[in-house]
N, C-alpha and C positions, 0 to 999 in steps of 0.2 A: 504494500500500500504506500502510495506517495502522498504528499500534502494536498494535491488536487483531489485525489480519490477520498482522502479523509474529509476534506471540506464538503464534497458532494454528498458523502454518506451522512454527515451531520445535518446538512441542510434539508435532506429529504425527510427528516423526522418532523412530526407534527409540532407546530408552535415554536420552532427553533429560530433564533436570531443570531446574527454574528456581529462582532464589533471589535474595536481596538481601544478599549477603555484604559489600558495600561501603557499605551504608546504604540508606535507604528510597527513594532517588532513582535507583538504578542497578539495573536488572533484568538478571540474568546467566543465560545458558543454557549448560549443560554436557552433555557426553557422557563417560561414564567418569570423572567427577570433574574433567574439564578443560574450561576455558572455550572455546567456539567463537563466542559472540556476546554483546555487551553493548549495552544501550540505556538512555538516560536517560529517566526517566518524566516529567520536567518539560517538556522540549521535545517529545519523542516523534516527531521528524521525521528521526532519523538513528540509525545503529547502527554498531558496530565489529565487523569480522570479520577472521579470520586469512586470509592469502593467500600463495601462492607469491610470493617476492620479485620475480621477473621479471614475473609477471602483475600484481602490485600496481602496478608502475611503468607498465605498459602501460595498465591501467585508469584510472590517474590522468591519463595523457596523453590518453586518448580521451574521458573524461567529466568534466565540471566538478563533478559530484555526488560524485566519489570523491576523497578527500583522504588524506594520510598519517594514520595512526591517532592520534586525539587522546588524549593521556596513555597511549600504548601504544608498543611498539617499532615505529618507523615503517618498518622493513625488512619486517616480517611482518604488520602490521595496517593496515587501511584503515578510515577513517570514511566511511560511505556515507549520503548524504542521500536520503530517500525522496520529497521534495516537488519533484523536478526532472523532467528528461526521461527518466529511466530507467524502463523498463517493469517491471511486476510480475515478468515472466519473467526479466529481467536481475537484479533484486534477489534472486529465488529462486536463480538460478544462483550468485550470490556467497555466499549463505547455505549452499547445498549444498557449494560448494567448501570453505568453512571447516569445516563439519561433517566432510566427508570427510578433510581434512587431519588434524584432531584424532583422528578415529576410527582412521585408519591409524597414528597415533603410539602408540596404546594397545598393551598387551601382547596377544599372541595369545589368552591366556586371557580377558582383558577383552573383546576383540572377540567371542569365541565366546559369552560370557555375554550380551552385548547382542544378538547375532543370535538367541539362543534366546528372547528376550522376545517375547511376543505383542503 
């Protein structure tokens, strides 16, 4: 997966917005106004995603490409490298997990508004 494929995958999810709130080098994807993925535009070979704490540790132990979240809360965030042995399916599963965690944390009203989007 490259950065363009990453961007396309994130933007096809319901209610996702993208922006550069931390400067021109960090692309941020949000659902319901909350961040679920960040990626650096300079390197473009990794991204940060939110993760269930137990799963985060398990993924780090299983895959060299998964590290504690760089500049993030290391209990809840992983940095995932896209240029290693992880398949596109595995990368997408981590993105989906992050999106779903954030979506579930939204109010019922926000969830309903997002689900109503075409």
